C-alpha positions in Angstrom: 0.0 0.0 0.0 1.4 3.3 -1.0 1.6 6.3 1.3 0.0 9.7 0.5 3.5 11.1 -0.1 4.1 8.4 -2.8 0.9 9.5 -4.6 2.0 13.2 -4.6 5.6 12.4 -5.7 5.3 9.5 -8.1 9.0 9.6 -9.0 11.8 9.0 -6.6 13.0 12.6 -6.8 11.8 14.0 -3.5 13.8 17.2 -3.6 13.2 20.5 -1.9 12.4 22.0 -5.3 9.6 19.4 -6.0 8.3 19.8 -2.4 8.0 23.6 -2.8 6.4 23.2 -6.2 3.8 20.7 -4.9 3.2 22.2 -1.4 -0.4 22.9 -2.2 -1.0 19.3 -3.0 -0.3 18.1 0.6 -3.4 17.2 2.5 -4.5 19.7 5.2 -5.5 18.0 8.5 -9.0 19.0 9.6 -10.2 19.1 13.2 -13.9 19.8 13.1 -15.7 21.5 16.0 -12.5 22.4 17.6 -13.8 25.7 18.8 -16.6 24.0 20.8 -14.4 21.4 22.4 -14.1 23.3 25.7 -17.7 24.7 25.7 -19.4 21.3 25.9 -18.7 19.4 29.1 -19.3 15.7 29.1 -22.2 14.4 31.0 -21.0 11.5 33.2 -24.4 9.8 33.0 -23.9 9.3 29.3 -20.2 8.3 29.5 -19.3 4.6 29.1 -18.8 2.6 32.3 -15.3 2.3 33.5 -13.7 0.6 36.5 -13.3 3.0 39.4 -9.8 4.4 39.8 -8.4 6.5 42.7 -7.7 10.0 41.4 -7.2 13.3 43.0 -10.0 15.4 41.4 -8.3 18.7 42.4 -5.1 17.8 40.5 -6.8 16.4 37.4 -7.0 19.3 34.9 -9.0 17.3 32.4 -12.0 16.5 34.5 -15.4 17.9 33.3 -18.5 18.9 35.2 -22.1 18.2 34.4 -24.2 20.9 32.8 -25.6 23.0 35.6 -29.4 23.1 36.1 -31.1 26.4 36.7 -29.9 28.2 39.8 -31.7 29.0 42.9 -30.8 32.1 45.0 -27.6 32.5 43.0 -26.4 28.9 43.5 -26.3 26.0 41.0 -27.3 22.7 42.4 -24.1 21.2 41.0 -22.1 23.3 43.3 -21.1 26.2 41.1 -22.1 29.7 42.0 -24.0 31.3 39.2 -21.8 34.0 37.6 -24.8 35.9 36.5 -25.6 36.8 40.1 -22.0 37.4 41.3 -22.4 41.1 40.8 -24.8 41.3 43.7 -24.3 39.5 46.9 -26.2 36.2 47.0 -26.8 36.7 50.7 -27.9 40.3 51.0 -29.2 41.5 47.7 -29.6 41.1 44.0 -32.4 39.9 41.9 -34.6 37.0 42.9 -34.5 35.5 39.4 -31.2 33.8 38.6 -30.6 33.2 34.9 -28.9 30.0 33.6 -25.3 30.7 32.7 -24.2 30.1 29.1 -20.8 28.7 29.0 -20.2 29.9 25.4 -20.5 33.6 26.4 -17.4 35.7 26.3 -18.7 38.2 28.8 -19.3 35.5 31.5 -16.7 32.8 31.7 -17.6 29.4 33.0 -17.4 28.7 36.7 -14.1 27.1 37.9 -14.2 23.3 38.3 -13.4 23.4 41.9 -16.2 21.5 43.6 -15.9 18.2 45.4 -16.6 15.2 43.1 -19.4 14.1 45.3 -21.4 17.3 44.6 -21.4 16.4 40.9 -23.0 13.1 41.7 -26.8 13.6 42.1 -27.1 10.4 44.2 -24.3 11.3 46.6 -24.9 12.3 50.2 -23.2 15.7 49.8 -25.9 16.6 47.2 -28.5 16.5 49.9 -26.3 18.5 52.2 -25.8 21.1 49.5 -29.6 21.6 49.4 -29.1 23.4 52.7 -27.8 26.4 50.7 -30.5 26.3 48.0 -33.4 26.2 50.5 -32.4 29.4 52.2 -34.7 32.4 52.0 -33.5 35.6 50.4 -34.6 38.9 52.0 -34.3 42.1 49.9 -34.2 45.4 51.7 -34.6 48.6 49.8 -35.1 52.2 50.8 -38.7 53.5 50.2 -38.7 56.3 47.7 -40.6 58.7 50.0 -40.2 59.6 53.6 -43.1 59.7 56.0 -44.0 61.8 59.0 -44.3 65.5 59.7 -42.1 68.1 58.0 -39.5 68.3 60.7 -39.7 64.7 61.8 -39.7 62.6 58.7 -38.4 59.1 58.9 -37.1 56.6 56.3 -39.0 53.5 55.5 -37.5 50.2 54.3 -39.3 47.8 52.0 -38.6 44.2 53.1 -39.3 41.5 50.5 -39.1 37.8 51.3 -38.6 35.4 48.4 -39.9 32.2 49.9 -42.8 33.8 51.7 -43.6 36.0 48.7 -44.4 38.8 51.1 -43.6 42.6 51.2 -43.7 44.7 54.3 -42.7 48.3 55.1 -40.6 48.7 58.2 -38.9 51.5 60.0 -35.4 51.4 61.5 -37.0 51.4 65.0 -38.9 48.2 64.0 -35.6 46.5 63.2 -34.2 47.6 66.5 -37.2 46.4 68.4 -36.9 43.0 66.7 -33.2 42.7 67.7 -34.0 43.5 71.3 -36.9 41.2 71.5 -35.0 38.3 70.0 -32.2 39.0 72.5 -34.6 38.4 75.3 -36.4 35.4 73.8 -33.3 33.6 72.5 -30.3 34.7 74.7 -28.4 31.4 73.9 -28.7 31.7 70.1 -26.5 33.5 67.6 -28.1 36.9 67.1 -26.9 39.1 64.3 -25.8 42.7 64.8 -27.6 45.8 63.8 -26.1 48.9 62.1 -25.6 51.6 64.7 -28.0 54.5 65.2 -27.1 58.0 64.1 -28.2 61.3 65.5 -28.3 64.3 63.3 -28.2 64.5 59.5 -28.5 61.4 57.4 -27.0 61.5 53.9 -27.4 59.0 51.0 -24.1 57.3 51.8 -25.1 56.6 55.4 -28.6 55.4 54.2 -27.0 52.9 51.8 -24.6 51.7 54.5 -27.4 51.2 56.9 -29.6 49.5 54.3 -26.8 46.9 53.7 -26.4 46.4 57.4 -30.2 45.8 57.8 -30.1 43.4 54.9 -27.3 41.4 56.6 -29.2 41.4 59.8 -32.6 40.2 58.5 -31.2 37.7 56.1 -29.3 36.0 59.0 -32.5 35.9 61.1 -34.6 34.5 58.2 -32.0 31.8 57.6 -31.5 30.7 61.2 -33.1 27.3 61.7 -34.8 28.4 65.0 -35.3 32.2 64.6 -36.9 32.0 61.2 -39.9 30.0 62.7 -40.4 32.5 65.6 -43.8 34.1 65.5 -42.3 37.6 65.9 -40.0 37.1 62.9 -42.8 35.7 60.8 -45.0 38.7 61.7 -42.1 41.1 61.0 -41.7 39.7 57.5 -45.3 39.2 56.6 -47.5 41.6 58.5 -48.7 44.2 55.9 -49.8 46.8 58.4 -47.5 49.1 60.5 -45.5 46.9 62.8 -46.0 49.1 65.8 -49.8 48.4 65.5 -49.2 44.6 65.5 -46.9 45.0 68.6 -49.6 46.7 70.5 -52.3 44.3 69.6 -50.2 41.1 70.1 -47.4 41.9 72.6 -45.1 38.9 72.5 -43.7 37.2 75.6 -40.1 38.1 76.4 -39.4 35.0 78.4 -36.4 33.0 77.2 -36.7 30.0 75.0 -36.6 27.3 77.6 -39.2 29.0 79.9 -41.6 29.3 77.0 -41.2 25.9 75.4 -40.3 23.8 78.4 -38.8 21.0 76.3 -38.0 17.6 77.9 -34.2 17.0 78.4 -34.8 13.3 77.3 -35.5 14.6 73.8 -32.1 16.1 73.2 -29.7 15.4 76.1 -28.2 12.4 74.3 -27.3 14.6 71.3 -24.9 16.8 73.3 -21.3 15.8 72.7 -19.2 15.0 75.8 -16.4 17.3 74.7 -18.7 20.3 74.1 -16.8 22.5 76.5 -13.5 21.8 74.8 -15.0 22.6 71.4 -16.5 25.9 72.7 -13.2 26.9 74.2 -11.3 26.2 71.0 -13.7 28.3 69.0 -13.6 31.1 71.6 -9.8 31.4 71.4 -9.9 31.8 67.6 -12.7 34.4 67.5 -10.7 37.5 68.6 -7.9 37.1 66.0 -10.3 36.0 63.3 -12.5 39.1 63.8 -9.5 41.4 63.5 -8.3 39.6 60.3 -11.7 40.0 58.7 -11.9 43.7 59.7 -8.5 44.1 58.0 -9.6 42.2 54.9 -12.7 44.4 54.6 -10.6 47.5 54.9 -8.1 46.3 52.2 -10.9 45.4 49.9 -12.5 48.8 50.3 -9.2 50.3 49.2 -9.2 48.0 46.1 -12.7 49.3 45.3 -11.7 52.9 45.8 -8.7 52.4 43.4 -11.0 50.9 40.8 -13.3 54.0 41.1 -10.3 56.3 41.0 -8.9 54.6 37.9 -12.3 54.8 36.2 -12.4 58.5 36.8 -8.8 58.9 35.5 -9.7 57.0 32.3 -12.6 59.4 31.7 -10.3 62.4 32.3 -7.6 61.1 30.1 -10.1 60.4 27.3 -11.6 63.9 27.6 -8.1 65.4 27.5 -7.3 63.4 24.4 -10.4 64.6 22.7 -9.4 68.2 23.4 -5.9 67.5 22.1 -7.5 66.2 18.9 -9.4 69.4 18.5 -6.2 71.4 19.0 -4.2 69.3 16.5 -7.0 68.8 13.9 -5.5 71.4 11.5 -2.0 70.6 10.5 0.4 73.3 9.4 0.7 71.5 6.0 -2.5 71.7 4.0 -1.9 68.4 2.1 -1.1 66.3 5.2 -3.4 63.4 5.6 -1.5 61.5 8.3 -2.2 64.0 11.0 -5.9 63.6 10.4 -5.5 59.9 10.8 -3.6 60.4 14.1 -6.4 62.7 15.3 -9.0 60.0 14.4 -6.9 57.6 16.4 -7.2 59.9 19.4 -10.9 59.7 19.1 -10.8 55.9 19.0 -8.5 55.7 22.1 -10.7 58.1 24.0 -13.8 56.1 23.2 -12.3 52.8 24.3 -10.9 54.5 27.5 -14.5 55.5 28.3 -15.5 51.8 27.9 -12.6 50.8 30.2 -13.9 53.3 32.7 -17.3 51.8 32.5 -15.9 48.3 33.1 -14.0 49.4 36.1 -17.0 51.1 37.6 -19.1 48.0 37.1 -16.3 45.9 38.7 -16.1 48.3 41.7 -19.9 48.0 42.1 -19.8 44.2 41.8 -17.1 43.9 44.4 -18.8 46.3 46.7 -22.1 44.5 46.6 -20.6 41.0 46.3 -17.4 40.0 47.9 -17.2 43.0 50.3 -20.7 42.4 51.6 -20.0 38.7 52.1 -16.8 39.4 54.0 -18.8 41.8 56.2 -21.5 39.2 56.7 -18.9 36.6 57.9 -17.3 39.3 60.1 -20.7 40.0 61.7 -21.1 36.3 62.2 -17.9 36.0 64.2 -18.8 39.1 66.3 -22.2 37.5 67.0 -20.7 34.2 68.1 -18.4 36.2 70.4 -21.4 38.0 71.9 -23.1 34.6 72.4 -20.2 33.5 74.5 -20.4 36.7 76.5 -24.2 36.2 77.1 -23.6 32.6 78.1 -21.1 33.7 80.8 -23.5 36.3 82.0 -26.9 34.5 81.9 -26.3 30.8 82.2 -25.5 30.7 85.9 -27.7 28.9 88.3 -28.4 28.9 92.1 -28.7 25.1 92.6 -26.1 25.0 95.4 -27.8 27.9 97.2 -31.2 26.2 96.9 -29.8 23.0 98.2 -28.5 24.7 101.3 -31.9 26.3 101.8 -33.6 22.9 101.5 -31.2 21.5 104.2 -32.0 24.4 106.5 -35.8 23.9 106.1 -35.4 20.2 106.7 -33.6 21.0 109.9 -36.4 23.3 111.0 -39.0 20.7 110.2 -37.1 18.0 112.2 -36.7 20.4 115.1 -40.5 20.5 115.5 -40.7 16.7 115.7 -37.9 16.4 118.2 -39.3 18.7 120.8 -40.2 16.9 124.0 -43.8 15.9 124.2 -44.6 17.3 120.7 -44.1 14.2 118.5 -47.8 13.5 118.1 -48.5 17.1 117.5 -45.8 17.2 114.8 -47.3 14.2 113.1 -50.7 15.7 113.1 -49.3 18.9 111.7 -47.5 17.0 109.0 -50.7 15.2 107.9 -52.7 18.3 107.6 -50.0 20.6 106.3 -51.5 20.9 102.8 -55.0 22.1 103.7 -55.0 23.1 107.3 -56.0 26.7 108.3 -53.3 28.9 109.7 -54.4 28.7 113.4 -51.1 28.7 115.3 -47.6 29.7 115.1 -46.2 26.2 115.0 -48.7 25.2 112.3 -47.7 28.1 110.1 -44.0 27.3 110.6 -44.4 23.6 109.6 -46.6 24.5 106.6 -44.1 27.1 105.4 -41.2 24.7 105.8 -42.9 22.0 103.8 -43.9 24.4 101.0 -40.5 25.9 100.8 -38.9 22.5 100.5 -41.3 21.4 97.7 -40.8 24.7 95.9 -37.0 24.4 96.1 -37.0 20.9 94.8 -39.1 22.1 91.8 -36.7 25.0 91.3 -33.6 22.7 91.3 -35.3 20.4 88.7 -36.1 23.4 86.5 -32.6 24.8 86.7 -31.0 21.5 85.9 -33.2 21.1 82.8 -32.5 24.7 81.8 -28.7 24.1 82.0 -29.1 21.0 79.8 -31.1 23.0 77.3 -28.5 25.8 77.3 -25.7 23.3 76.4 -27.9 21.8 73.7 -28.5 25.3 72.3 -24.8 26.0 72.3 -24.2 22.7 70.5 -26.7 23.6 67.8 -25.3 27.1 67.4 -21.7 25.8 67.2 -22.9 23.4 64.4 -24.6 26.3 62.6 -21.4 28.4 62.9 -19.4 25.5 61.5 -21.7 25.2 58.5 -21.4 28.9 57.8 -17.8 28.3 57.0 -18.9 26.7 53.7 -20.1 30.2 52.6 -16.5 31.3 52.6 -15.8 28.9 49.8 -18.8 30.2 47.9 -17.6 33.7 48.6 -14.3 33.2 46.9 -15.8 31.2 44.0 -18.0 34.1 43.3 -15.1 36.6 43.6 -13.0 34.6 41.2 -15.8 34.4 38.7 -16.3 38.1 38.9 -12.6 38.8 38.4 -12.5 36.5 35.4 -15.5 38.2 33.9 -14.2 41.7 34.1 -10.7 40.7 33.2 -12.1 39.1 30.0 -14.1 42.3 29.3 -11.1 44.4 29.8 -9.0 42.3 27.5 -11.7 42.3 24.8 -11.9 46.1 25.1 -8.1 46.6 24.5 -8.1 44.0 21.8 -10.8 45.8 20.0 -8.8 49.0 20.2 -5.7 47.4 18.8 -7.1 47.4 15.2 -7.7 51.2 15.1 -4.5 51.9 16.8 -2.4 49.8 14.4 -4.1 51.6 11.5 -2.6 54.9 12.7 0.3 56.0 10.4 3.8 55.2 11.6 5.8 55.9 8.4 7.8 59.0 8.9 7.9 59.7 5.2 4.2 60.6 5.4 4.9 63.4 7.8 7.6 65.0 5.6 
C-alpha cells in the first residue's frame, strides 16, 4: 500500500524543489468543531462505564463537570455559584431570578471546576447537604422612595421583601431595632446578628446605603437561622402588611427566654450533646478574637481595592476627555496636504472612546465587588462578632443557684425536724405533717411547719427546673456551634463568586483593549508621510 507522499511524488525525486512546487498538493488536516471542544462538558451519566480508579480530582486538569441546572438564590445545584448573580451578593441583595449561565458567552466565563466530586453526583450524600444552601430564604431590603412623617420629623421606611414567603412589608429602623432587642430576650443562647448603629443628626445618601446593607445582613441571617426563622415575631415582621407598631400593641409577645416558653424535655435532646462540648467551645472562643481582627483588616483592604477601581475609572474618563481636546487642537496641520495628521487625530478619538469603555468596566467591577465579595466578607465578620457576643451572654446569663437552693432545703429540713424532736410534741408534729397541705393557719407552730414543707417542695421544683435549663443551654450552644461551622462553607462560595467576577471583568477588559488594537495599528507610523 502506497503512502500519501508516494501519490504526490510518483517519482523517486523527493527534492526540496519538488516539495516547494507541490506544497499545495499536501493534505491539510481537519479538526472539526475544535472551537466547541471546551464549551461542551461531558455528561458523566452518558459516559461509558469504566472501572473505578483512585484519582485526586483537584489535581486532574481534564475532568469535566455536568451541565448545571437552573440556579436557585444564585447557586447552582451542582455546586457552582452562578456568575450571572455574582455582581450582587447572593446573601444580602440582588435579583430573585437567577438566569442560567451560558458557557459559550465571552462576557461571562464558566465557573471554575473546583467542587468536590461528590457534589457532581446527584445520588451522593453531599448533594442532599448542599440543598441546605439552596433552601435558604433571600430577603431584599430597599429604601422606600418617599419619607413619612411631619415636616421636621420625617423618617425613612424600608421595604422588606421575602422570596420564599412572597411577602412585602414596610418597616422603620426602629422596628428592626425592636426586633433585635426582642430576639435577644427570647433567645439569649442563640447566635443573634448585629444591627447597624443608630445615628443622631443629619442622614445622607451614603449613610442610608450603608445602613440598608447592614439591615439586609441582619434580617437575612434571622430569616435563615433554623430556629429564629420560625419564631412568631420574625414571621410577623416579614409578613404583616400593616405598620409593625400596631401589631406589637395588639399582640405583645412574651419576652421569656426560649426554655421558659417551650419547656422541652431533656430526654429529647440530652443524648445529642457531645461529651467534649466544653473543649470545642473553648477552642472556638480562642480563635474568635484574632479572626475578627483579620476579617476587619480584609474588609478595609478590599474597600481600598474598590476605591482604586473607582479612581482609575475617573482617570480614564479624564484622560479620554483630554485626548479629545488634544485632537481638537491638532485637527488642523500646518501642512494643507497632510493626511497622516488627520488619521492620528481620528486615532485619538478611538483611544478616547475605548478608554471610556474601560472606565465603565472598572465602575461595574467596583460596584460588583462592593455588593458582592465585600458584603459577604462583612457578613462573615458580623457572624464572628455575633458568636463572640453569644459566649459573653452565656457567661452572664447561664449561671444557676442550685447550690444555694440545696443549702436552703437543708435548712428547712432541719427546722422541720426540730419541730418533731421537741419533747412531748411528737404527736402534734405528726398531726401537723398530715394536715400541712390544707389546714388553716391557726397557730404559730402550724404556720411554721406548713411554710417549711412548702419551701422544701418549691425548692425541689426549682432545682429540677434549673437542671433542665442548664441542659437546654448546652444543647442550644451545641446547635449554634454546628450552625457556625456550616457557615464556613459560605467562605468557599464567597471566593468562588469573587474569582468568577474577576475572570468576567478581566475578560471584558482584555476584549476592550483587543478591539482598540485594530484602530491603533491603523494609525500611520511611516515618517515619510509626515515630511
